[in-house]
PyMOL commands that place a pseudoatom at each C-alpha (Angstrom):
pseudoatom trace, name=CA, resn=MET, resi=1, chain=A, elem=C, hetatm=0, pos=[-1.967, -5.020, 22.707]
pseudoatom trace, name=CA, resn=LYS, resi=2, chain=A, elem=C, hetatm=0, pos=[-0.530, -3.898, 19.356]
pseudoatom trace, name=CA, resn=LYS, resi=3, chain=A, elem=C, hetatm=0, pos=[-0.559, -5.809, 16.662]
pseudoatom trace, name=CA, resn=GLU, resi=4, chain=A, elem=C, hetatm=0, pos=[2.837, -6.032, 15.077]
pseudoatom trace, name=CA, resn=GLN, resi=5, chain=A, elem=C, hetatm=0, pos=[3.419, -4.958, 11.362]
pseudoatom trace, name=CA, resn=LYS, resi=6, chain=A, elem=C, hetatm=0, pos=[6.255, -6.838, 9.695]
pseudoatom trace, name=CA, resn=HIS, resi=7, chain=A, elem=C, hetatm=0, pos=[5.486, -6.688, 5.769]
pseudoatom trace, name=CA, resn=GLU, resi=8, chain=A, elem=C, hetatm=0, pos=[6.348, -3.780, 3.457]
pseudoatom trace, name=CA, resn=THR, resi=9, chain=A, elem=C, hetatm=0, pos=[2.870, -3.774, 2.549]
pseudoatom trace, name=CA, resn=ASP, resi=10, chain=A, elem=C, hetatm=0, pos=[1.632, -2.659, 6.114]
pseudoatom trace, name=CA, resn=TYR, resi=11, chain=A, elem=C, hetatm=0, pos=[3.820, -0.008, 5.886]
pseudoatom trace, name=CA, resn=ILE, resi=12, chain=A, elem=C, hetatm=0, pos=[3.039, 1.180, 2.636]
pseudoatom trace, name=CA, resn=LYS, resi=13, chain=A, elem=C, hetatm=0, pos=[-0.753, 1.305, 3.241]
pseudoatom trace, name=CA, resn=LYS, resi=14, chain=A, elem=C, hetatm=0, pos=[-0.226, 2.942, 6.661]
pseudoatom trace, name=CA, resn=TYR, resi=15, chain=A, elem=C, hetatm=0, pos=[1.795, 5.897, 4.544]
pseudoatom trace, name=CA, resn=GLN, resi=16, chain=A, elem=C, hetatm=0, pos=[-0.890, 5.726, 1.914]
pseudoatom trace, name=CA, resn=ASP, resi=17, chain=A, elem=C, hetatm=0, pos=[-3.248, 6.681, 4.641]
pseudoatom trace, name=CA, resn=GLU, resi=18, chain=A, elem=C, hetatm=0, pos=[-1.073, 9.519, 5.653]
pseudoatom trace, name=CA, resn=GLY, resi=19, chain=A, elem=C, hetatm=0, pos=[-0.724, 11.049, 2.013]
pseudoatom trace, name=CA, resn=TYR, resi=20, chain=A, elem=C, hetatm=0, pos=[2.372, 9.426, 0.837]
pseudoatom trace, name=CA, resn=THR, resi=21, chain=A, elem=C, hetatm=0, pos=[0.425, 8.046, -2.613]
pseudoatom trace, name=CA, resn=THR, resi=22, chain=A, elem=C, hetatm=0, pos=[3.057, 8.687, -5.231]
pseudoatom trace, name=CA, resn=ASN, resi=23, chain=A, elem=C, hetatm=0, pos=[4.914, 5.604, -6.336]
pseudoatom trace, name=CA, resn=TYR, resi=24, chain=A, elem=C, hetatm=0, pos=[8.466, 6.435, -7.403]
pseudoatom trace, name=CA, resn=LEU, resi=25, chain=A, elem=C, hetatm=0, pos=[10.478, 4.275, -9.782]
pseudoatom trace, name=CA, resn=PHE, resi=26, chain=A, elem=C, hetatm=0, pos=[14.103, 4.051, -10.594]
pseudoatom trace, name=CA, resn=ASP, resi=27, chain=A, elem=C, hetatm=0, pos=[14.802, 4.196, -14.160]
pseudoatom trace, name=CA, resn=GLY, resi=28, chain=A, elem=C, hetatm=0, pos=[18.741, 3.697, -14.127]
pseudoatom trace, name=CA, resn=LYS, resi=29, chain=A, elem=C, hetatm=0, pos=[19.618, 7.433, -13.559]
pseudoatom trace, name=CA, resn=TYR, resi=30, chain=A, elem=C, hetatm=0, pos=[16.783, 9.007, -11.879]
pseudoatom trace, name=CA, resn=LEU, resi=31, chain=A, elem=C, hetatm=0, pos=[13.634, 8.785, -9.655]
pseudoatom trace, name=CA, resn=ILE, resi=32, chain=A, elem=C, hetatm=0, pos=[10.585, 8.826, -11.641]
pseudoatom trace, name=CA, resn=ASP, resi=33, chain=A, elem=C, hetatm=0, pos=[7.030, 9.698, -10.478]
pseudoatom trace, name=CA, resn=SER, resi=34, chain=A, elem=C, hetatm=0, pos=[5.099, 6.766, -12.040]
pseudoatom trace, name=CA, resn=GLU, resi=35, chain=A, elem=C, hetatm=0, pos=[2.100, 8.569, -12.871]
pseudoatom trace, name=CA, resn=THR, resi=36, chain=A, elem=C, hetatm=0, pos=[3.242, 12.078, -13.734]
pseudoatom trace, name=CA, resn=LYS, resi=37, chain=A, elem=C, hetatm=0, pos=[6.623, 11.201, -15.067]
pseudoatom trace, name=CA, resn=ASP, resi=38, chain=A, elem=C, hetatm=0, pos=[8.433, 13.797, -13.199]
pseudoatom trace, name=CA, resn=VAL, resi=39, chain=A, elem=C, hetatm=0, pos=[11.914, 13.436, -12.811]
pseudoatom trace, name=CA, resn=TYR, resi=40, chain=A, elem=C, hetatm=0, pos=[14.110, 13.540, -9.494]
pseudoatom trace, name=CA, resn=GLU, resi=41, chain=A, elem=C, hetatm=0, pos=[17.919, 13.726, -9.005]
pseudoatom trace, name=CA, resn=PRO, resi=42, chain=A, elem=C, hetatm=0, pos=[19.255, 12.794, -5.510]
pseudoatom trace, name=CA, resn=GLU, resi=43, chain=A, elem=C, hetatm=0, pos=[19.133, 16.298, -4.391]
pseudoatom trace, name=CA, resn=ASP, resi=44, chain=A, elem=C, hetatm=0, pos=[15.456, 16.687, -4.960]
pseudoatom trace, name=CA, resn=ILE, resi=45, chain=A, elem=C, hetatm=0, pos=[14.685, 14.021, -2.799]
pseudoatom trace, name=CA, resn=PHE, resi=46, chain=A, elem=C, hetatm=0, pos=[14.166, 14.019, 1.169]
pseudoatom trace, name=CA, resn=ILE, resi=47, chain=A, elem=C, hetatm=0, pos=[13.995, 10.819, 3.270]
pseudoatom trace, name=CA, resn=VAL, resi=48, chain=A, elem=C, hetatm=0, pos=[11.189, 11.073, 5.817]
pseudoatom trace, name=CA, resn=ALA, resi=49, chain=A, elem=C, hetatm=0, pos=[11.590, 7.647, 6.930]
pseudoatom trace, name=CA, resn=HIS, resi=50, chain=A, elem=C, hetatm=0, pos=[12.837, 4.285, 5.948]
pseudoatom trace, name=CA, resn=HIS, resi=51, chain=A, elem=C, hetatm=0, pos=[12.030, 0.650, 6.896]
pseudoatom trace, name=CA, resn=ARG, resi=52, chain=A, elem=C, hetatm=0, pos=[14.382, -2.232, 6.596]
pseudoatom trace, name=CA, resn=TYR, resi=53, chain=A, elem=C, hetatm=0, pos=[13.200, -5.843, 6.010]
pseudoatom trace, name=CA, resn=GLU, resi=54, chain=A, elem=C, hetatm=0, pos=[14.608, -9.286, 5.650]
pseudoatom trace, name=CA, resn=GLY, resi=55, chain=A, elem=C, hetatm=0, pos=[12.791, -12.169, 4.298]
pseudoatom trace, name=CA, resn=MET, resi=56, chain=A, elem=C, hetatm=0, pos=[11.412, -14.838, 6.601]
pseudoatom trace, name=CA, resn=SER, resi=57, chain=A, elem=C, hetatm=0, pos=[12.254, -17.629, 4.223]
pseudoatom trace, name=CA, resn=ASP, resi=58, chain=A, elem=C, hetatm=0, pos=[15.142, -16.096, 2.484]
pseudoatom trace, name=CA, resn=PRO, resi=59, chain=A, elem=C, hetatm=0, pos=[17.752, -14.003, 4.320]
pseudoatom trace, name=CA, resn=ASP, resi=60, chain=A, elem=C, hetatm=0, pos=[18.865, -12.568, 0.715]
pseudoatom trace, name=CA, resn=ASP, resi=61, chain=A, elem=C, hetatm=0, pos=[15.277, -11.308, 0.228]
pseudoatom trace, name=CA, resn=MET, resi=62, chain=A, elem=C, hetatm=0, pos=[16.252, -7.890, 1.447]
pseudoatom trace, name=CA, resn=SER, resi=63, chain=A, elem=C, hetatm=0, pos=[14.549, -4.806, 1.020]
pseudoatom trace, name=CA, resn=ILE, resi=64, chain=A, elem=C, hetatm=0, pos=[14.458, -0.933, 2.402]
pseudoatom trace, name=CA, resn=LEU, resi=65, chain=A, elem=C, hetatm=0, pos=[10.861, 1.102, 2.131]
pseudoatom trace, name=CA, resn=TYR, resi=66, chain=A, elem=C, hetatm=0, pos=[11.840, 4.788, 1.629]
pseudoatom trace, name=CA, resn=ILE, resi=67, chain=A, elem=C, hetatm=0, pos=[9.029, 7.320, 2.531]
pseudoatom trace, name=CA, resn=ILE, resi=68, chain=A, elem=C, hetatm=0, pos=[9.983, 10.275, 0.444]
pseudoatom trace, name=CA, resn=GLU, resi=69, chain=A, elem=C, hetatm=0, pos=[9.076, 13.912, 0.144]
pseudoatom trace, name=CA, resn=THR, resi=70, chain=A, elem=C, hetatm=0, pos=[10.325, 15.781, -3.167]
pseudoatom trace, name=CA, resn=LYS, resi=71, chain=A, elem=C, hetatm=0, pos=[11.374, 19.337, -3.894]
pseudoatom trace, name=CA, resn=ASP, resi=72, chain=A, elem=C, hetatm=0, pos=[7.864, 20.014, -5.308]
pseudoatom trace, name=CA, resn=GLN, resi=73, chain=A, elem=C, hetatm=0, pos=[6.083, 18.745, -2.424]
pseudoatom trace, name=CA, resn=LYS, resi=74, chain=A, elem=C, hetatm=0, pos=[5.069, 15.238, -3.817]
pseudoatom trace, name=CA, resn=LYS, resi=75, chain=A, elem=C, hetatm=0, pos=[4.867, 12.423, -1.178]
pseudoatom trace, name=CA, resn=GLY, resi=76, chain=A, elem=C, hetatm=0, pos=[5.270, 8.845, -1.869]
pseudoatom trace, name=CA, resn=THR, resi=77, chain=A, elem=C, hetatm=0, pos=[7.104, 5.489, -1.388]
pseudoatom trace, name=CA, resn=HIS, resi=78, chain=A, elem=C, hetatm=0, pos=[9.852, 3.430, -3.273]
pseudoatom trace, name=CA, resn=LEU, resi=79, chain=A, elem=C, hetatm=0, pos=[11.066, -0.065, -2.255]
pseudoatom trace, name=CA, resn=LEU, resi=80, chain=A, elem=C, hetatm=0, pos=[14.456, -0.863, -3.017]
pseudoatom trace, name=CA, resn=GLY, resi=81, chain=A, elem=C, hetatm=0, pos=[15.807, -4.333, -2.864]
pseudoatom trace, name=CA, resn=TYR, resi=82, chain=A, elem=C, hetatm=0, pos=[19.371, -4.705, -1.477]
pseudoatom trace, name=CA, resn=GLY, resi=83, chain=A, elem=C, hetatm=0, pos=[22.054, -7.395, -0.669]
pseudoatom trace, name=CA, resn=PRO, resi=84, chain=A, elem=C, hetatm=0, pos=[23.286, -9.847, -3.027]
pseudoatom trace, name=CA, resn=THR, resi=85, chain=A, elem=C, hetatm=0, pos=[20.500, -9.320, -5.556]
pseudoatom trace, name=CA, resn=ALA, resi=86, chain=A, elem=C, hetatm=0, pos=[20.714, -5.336, -5.321]
pseudoatom trace, name=CA, resn=ASP, resi=87, chain=A, elem=C, hetatm=0, pos=[20.476, -3.152, -8.336]
pseudoatom trace, name=CA, resn=LEU, resi=88, chain=A, elem=C, hetatm=0, pos=[23.960, -1.126, -7.681]
pseudoatom trace, name=CA, resn=GLU, resi=89, chain=A, elem=C, hetatm=0, pos=[22.825, 1.935, -9.632]
pseudoatom trace, name=CA, resn=GLU, resi=90, chain=A, elem=C, hetatm=0, pos=[19.554, 2.109, -7.439]
pseudoatom trace, name=CA, resn=ALA, resi=91, chain=A, elem=C, hetatm=0, pos=[21.805, 1.846, -4.368]
pseudoatom trace, name=CA, resn=GLU, resi=92, chain=A, elem=C, hetatm=0, pos=[24.247, 4.331, -5.438]
pseudoatom trace, name=CA, resn=PHE, resi=93, chain=A, elem=C, hetatm=0, pos=[21.611, 6.904, -6.400]
pseudoatom trace, name=CA, resn=PHE, resi=94, chain=A, elem=C, hetatm=0, pos=[19.969, 6.435, -2.543]
pseudoatom trace, name=CA, resn=LYS, resi=95, chain=A, elem=C, hetatm=0, pos=[23.497, 6.778, -1.367]
pseudoatom trace, name=CA, resn=ASP, resi=96, chain=A, elem=C, hetatm=0, pos=[23.930, 10.122, -3.321]
pseudoatom trace, name=CA, resn=ILE, resi=97, chain=A, elem=C, hetatm=0, pos=[21.030, 11.680, -1.504]
pseudoatom trace, name=CA, resn=PRO, resi=98, chain=A, elem=C, hetatm=0, pos=[22.554, 14.348, 0.701]
pseudoatom trace, name=CA, resn=LYS, resi=99, chain=A, elem=C, hetatm=0, pos=[22.662, 13.445, 4.541]
pseudoatom trace, name=CA, resn=ALA, resi=100, chain=A, elem=C, hetatm=0, pos=[21.042, 16.964, 5.298]
pseudoatom trace, name=CA, resn=ASN, resi=101, chain=A, elem=C, hetatm=0, pos=[17.861, 15.208, 3.184]
pseudoatom trace, name=CA, resn=TYR, resi=102, chain=A, elem=C, hetatm=0, pos=[17.286, 12.720, 5.456]
pseudoatom trace, name=CA, resn=SER, resi=103, chain=A, elem=C, hetatm=0, pos=[14.697, 13.504, 8.400]
pseudoatom trace, name=CA, resn=LYS, resi=104, chain=A, elem=C, hetatm=0, pos=[16.532, 13.505, 12.020]
pseudoatom trace, name=CA, resn=ASN, resi=105, chain=A, elem=C, hetatm=0, pos=[14.361, 10.087, 12.770]
pseudoatom trace, name=CA, resn=ALA, resi=106, chain=A, elem=C, hetatm=0, pos=[14.396, 8.801, 9.246]
pseudoatom trace, name=CA, resn=ASP, resi=107, chain=A, elem=C, hetatm=0, pos=[15.686, 5.324, 10.615]
pseudoatom trace, name=CA, resn=ILE, resi=108, chain=A, elem=C, hetatm=0, pos=[12.261, 3.735, 11.935]
pseudoatom trace, name=CA, resn=SER, resi=109, chain=A, elem=C, hetatm=0, pos=[12.285, 0.327, 13.397]
pseudoatom trace, name=CA, resn=GLU, resi=110, chain=A, elem=C, hetatm=0, pos=[8.639, -0.146, 14.006]
pseudoatom trace, name=CA, resn=LEU, resi=111, chain=A, elem=C, hetatm=0, pos=[5.439, 1.880, 13.846]
pseudoatom trace, name=CA, resn=THR, resi=112, chain=A, elem=C, hetatm=0, pos=[4.235, 3.863, 16.193]
for i in range(1, 112): cmd.bond("trace and resi %d" % i, "trace and resi %d" % (i + 1))
show_as sticks, trace
zoom trace
């Protein structure tokens, strides 16, 4: 029987093992590679997958883990809070990523 994985850290670890090792941060306007400080605009980002989470003890504790590839072939992850406590500028940034930049199977509900 397959062990069910429910936490962001389980997914982050799985994707890191698959080479998605870059950590991206949002600076209020751009997504930035935390190590190299390379800057990305919405059209530079391709969403391979995303996973939604809701906190077990607090339904307001919601997040989306984005699995990202960039125009320069870097691969990594970004965790975005959403719901009542969301950063609206950060949410708008992700809404501005062109729909064509989302993988056909980007909305993943469980690991395979």
